[in-house]
C-alpha positions as a Markdown table, in Angstrom:
| # | Residue | x | y | z |
|---|---|---|---|---|
| 1 | Met | 136.4 | 129.8 | 81.0 |
| 2 | Pro | 133.7 | 132.5 | 81.7 |
| 3 | Gly | 132.8 | 133.7 | 85.2 |
| 4 | Ile | 129.3 | 134.7 | 85.9 |
| 5 | Asp | 129.6 | 138.4 | 84.6 |
| 6 | Glu | 131.2 | 137.0 | 81.3 |
| 7 | Cys | 128.8 | 134.4 | 81.1 |
| 8 | Leu | 126.0 | 136.9 | 81.2 |
| 9 | Arg | 127.6 | 139.3 | 78.8 |
| 10 | Glu | 128.2 | 136.7 | 76.3 |
| 11 | Ala | 124.6 | 135.2 | 76.6 |
| 12 | Met | 123.2 | 138.8 | 75.8 |
| 13 | Ser | 125.3 | 139.0 | 72.9 |
| 14 | Leu | 122.8 | 136.4 | 71.4 |
| 15 | Pro | 120.5 | 137.7 | 68.6 |
| 16 | Gly | 117.2 | 138.8 | 70.3 |
| 17 | Ala | 118.1 | 138.4 | 73.7 |
| 18 | Arg | 116.7 | 140.7 | 76.3 |
| 19 | Gly | 117.8 | 139.4 | 79.6 |
| 20 | Ala | 120.0 | 136.7 | 81.2 |
| 21 | Trp | 120.3 | 135.5 | 84.7 |
| 22 | Leu | 122.2 | 133.0 | 86.7 |
| 23 | Val | 120.0 | 131.5 | 89.3 |
| 24 | Asp | 120.3 | 129.3 | 92.3 |
| 25 | Trp | 117.2 | 127.2 | 91.5 |
| 26 | Thr | 117.1 | 126.0 | 95.1 |
| 27 | Ser | 116.7 | 129.2 | 97.1 |
| 28 | Gly | 115.6 | 131.4 | 94.0 |
| 29 | Leu | 118.2 | 134.0 | 94.7 |
| 30 | Ala | 120.0 | 135.5 | 91.3 |
| 31 | Leu | 123.6 | 135.1 | 91.2 |
| 32 | Gly | 124.0 | 137.4 | 88.5 |
| 33 | Ala | 121.5 | 139.2 | 85.9 |
| 34 | Ala | 122.2 | 141.4 | 82.9 |
| 35 | Gly | 119.4 | 143.1 | 80.6 |
| 36 | Glu | 115.8 | 143.3 | 81.1 |
| 37 | Ser | 113.2 | 141.7 | 83.0 |
| 38 | Pro | 110.1 | 140.7 | 81.8 |
| 39 | Val | 108.5 | 141.4 | 85.3 |
| 40 | Gly | 110.6 | 144.6 | 85.6 |
| 41 | Asp | 112.8 | 143.1 | 88.4 |
| 42 | His | 115.5 | 140.8 | 88.3 |
| 43 | Glu | 115.1 | 139.3 | 91.8 |
| 44 | Thr | 111.5 | 138.4 | 91.1 |
| 45 | Thr | 112.5 | 136.7 | 87.8 |
| 46 | Ala | 115.0 | 134.5 | 89.5 |
| 47 | Ala | 112.5 | 133.3 | 91.8 |
| 48 | Glu | 110.2 | 132.8 | 89.1 |
| 49 | Ser | 113.0 | 130.7 | 87.3 |
| 50 | Ala | 113.8 | 128.7 | 90.5 |
| 51 | Glu | 110.2 | 127.8 | 90.6 |
| 52 | Leu | 109.8 | 126.4 | 87.0 |
| 53 | Ala | 113.4 | 124.7 | 87.4 |
| 54 | Arg | 112.0 | 122.9 | 90.7 |
| 55 | Val | 109.0 | 121.7 | 88.8 |
| 56 | Ala | 111.1 | 120.4 | 85.9 |
| 57 | Ala | 113.3 | 118.5 | 88.1 |
| 58 | Glu | 110.7 | 117.2 | 90.0 |
| 59 | Phe | 108.7 | 116.3 | 86.9 |
| 60 | Glu | 111.8 | 114.7 | 85.8 |
| 61 | Ser | 112.5 | 112.4 | 89.0 |
| 62 | Ala | 108.9 | 111.2 | 89.3 |
| 63 | Asp | 109.1 | 108.6 | 86.4 |
| 64 | Gly | 112.3 | 107.3 | 88.1 |
| 65 | Ser | 114.3 | 107.6 | 84.8 |
| 66 | Ala | 116.9 | 109.9 | 86.1 |
| 67 | Ala | 119.1 | 109.9 | 89.3 |
| 68 | Pro | 117.6 | 112.1 | 91.5 |
| 69 | Thr | 119.5 | 115.6 | 92.3 |
| 70 | Val | 121.6 | 115.6 | 95.6 |
| 71 | Leu | 120.3 | 118.8 | 97.5 |
| 72 | Pro | 121.6 | 120.1 | 100.8 |
| 73 | Gly | 119.5 | 118.7 | 103.7 |
| 74 | Ala | 117.0 | 116.3 | 101.6 |
| 75 | Pro | 116.3 | 113.0 | 102.6 |
| 76 | Pro | 118.5 | 110.1 | 101.0 |
| 77 | Pro | 116.9 | 108.6 | 97.8 |
| 78 | Pro | 114.4 | 105.3 | 98.1 |
| 79 | Pro | 116.1 | 101.9 | 98.5 |
| 80 | Gly | 117.1 | 101.2 | 94.9 |
| 81 | Ala | 117.2 | 104.4 | 93.5 |
| 82 | Pro | 120.0 | 105.4 | 91.5 |
| 83 | Ser | 122.7 | 107.5 | 93.1 |
| 84 | Ala | 125.9 | 109.7 | 92.4 |
| 85 | Ala | 129.2 | 108.1 | 93.2 |
| 86 | Pro | 130.6 | 109.8 | 96.5 |
| 87 | Gly | 132.7 | 112.5 | 95.8 |
| 88 | Leu | 131.5 | 113.4 | 92.3 |
| 89 | Pro | 129.3 | 115.9 | 90.9 |
| 90 | Thr | 125.8 | 115.3 | 90.6 |
| 91 | Ala | 124.3 | 115.9 | 87.2 |
| 92 | Pro | 121.7 | 118.3 | 86.8 |
| 93 | Pro | 118.2 | 116.8 | 86.5 |
| 94 | Val | 117.2 | 118.2 | 83.4 |
| 95 | Glu | 118.9 | 119.4 | 80.4 |
| 96 | Asp | 117.1 | 122.5 | 79.6 |
| 97 | Leu | 113.5 | 123.8 | 79.7 |
| 98 | Ile | 112.2 | 126.1 | 77.2 |
| 99 | Val | 108.9 | 128.2 | 77.8 |
| 100 | Thr | 107.3 | 130.2 | 74.9 |
| 101 | Thr | 105.1 | 132.9 | 75.3 |
| 102 | Arg | 103.4 | 135.0 | 72.5 |
| 103 | Thr | 106.4 | 137.7 | 72.5 |
| 104 | Gly | 109.4 | 135.6 | 73.4 |
| 105 | Tyr | 111.2 | 132.2 | 74.2 |
| 106 | His | 112.7 | 131.6 | 77.9 |
| 107 | Val | 115.6 | 129.1 | 78.0 |
| 108 | Ile | 116.6 | 127.6 | 81.1 |
| 109 | Arg | 119.8 | 125.6 | 81.0 |
| 110 | Phe | 120.7 | 123.7 | 83.9 |
| 111 | Val | 124.3 | 123.8 | 84.8 |
| 112 | Glu | 126.3 | 120.9 | 86.2 |
| 113 | Thr | 128.5 | 122.3 | 89.1 |
| 114 | Ala | 131.0 | 120.6 | 91.1 |
| 115 | Phe | 129.2 | 120.9 | 94.6 |
| 116 | Asp | 125.1 | 120.4 | 93.9 |
| 117 | Ser | 124.1 | 121.3 | 90.5 |
| 118 | Ser | 121.5 | 123.8 | 91.6 |
| 119 | Val | 122.8 | 126.5 | 89.4 |
| 120 | Cys | 120.5 | 127.3 | 86.1 |
| 121 | Leu | 120.8 | 129.8 | 83.3 |
| 122 | His | 118.0 | 131.6 | 82.2 |
| 123 | Leu | 118.0 | 133.8 | 78.6 |
| 124 | Trp | 114.7 | 135.6 | 77.8 |
| 125 | Leu | 114.7 | 136.1 | 73.8 |
| 126 | Asp | 112.7 | 138.2 | 71.9 |
| 127 | Arg | 110.5 | 135.8 | 69.8 |
| 128 | Thr | 110.7 | 137.8 | 66.3 |
| 129 | Ala | 114.8 | 138.3 | 66.7 |
| 130 | Gly | 116.0 | 135.5 | 68.5 |
| 131 | Asn | 117.0 | 132.2 | 67.1 |
| 132 | Leu | 115.7 | 129.2 | 69.7 |
| 133 | Ala | 118.2 | 126.6 | 68.4 |
| 134 | Leu | 121.3 | 128.9 | 68.3 |
| 135 | Ala | 120.6 | 129.9 | 71.7 |
| 136 | Arg | 120.4 | 126.5 | 72.8 |
| 137 | Ile | 123.4 | 125.5 | 71.6 |
| 138 | Arg | 125.2 | 128.4 | 72.8 |
| 139 | Leu | 123.6 | 128.3 | 76.5 |
| 140 | Gly | 124.9 | 124.7 | 76.6 |
| 141 | Asp | 128.4 | 125.7 | 75.5 |
| 142 | Leu | 128.2 | 128.5 | 78.4 |
| 143 | Ala | 126.8 | 126.2 | 81.0 |
| 144 | Glu | 130.1 | 123.6 | 80.4 |
| 145 | Arg | 132.6 | 126.5 | 80.5 |
| 146 | Leu | 131.1 | 128.5 | 83.4 |
| 147 | Val | 133.2 | 128.8 | 86.2 |
| 148 | Leu | 131.9 | 129.4 | 89.8 |
| 149 | Gly | 133.4 | 130.1 | 93.0 |
């Protein structure tokens, strides 16, 4: 079971990997970073990743098809909305998010955790050297095996 540093090292071993971050998407804080940053600063990249993750989570929950994510200090869900069973982990609202740019791919994989599932793994791939399908599969595996704490 990999910890944060090992998880990021494994992500960076993927073909075309340019940068990787583990981000708390509710606060925008980088829990770990490796490689380059597309904007030159890992903290800024983490904050931008968190913003994308929040928008995706809000978009998913807007149609009512997904159980709401339980966030610290959040109001209770509306009457009749699905909710997580007490004491069980809350599933992330989205599986992953892919942003395609002219020079690369950004894959943001939501990580299910024992606390509030507010963590995501962000991988930046070079478009010509990266393999998007392989990256999605490997990030899913890393997200399942990641040990936080």
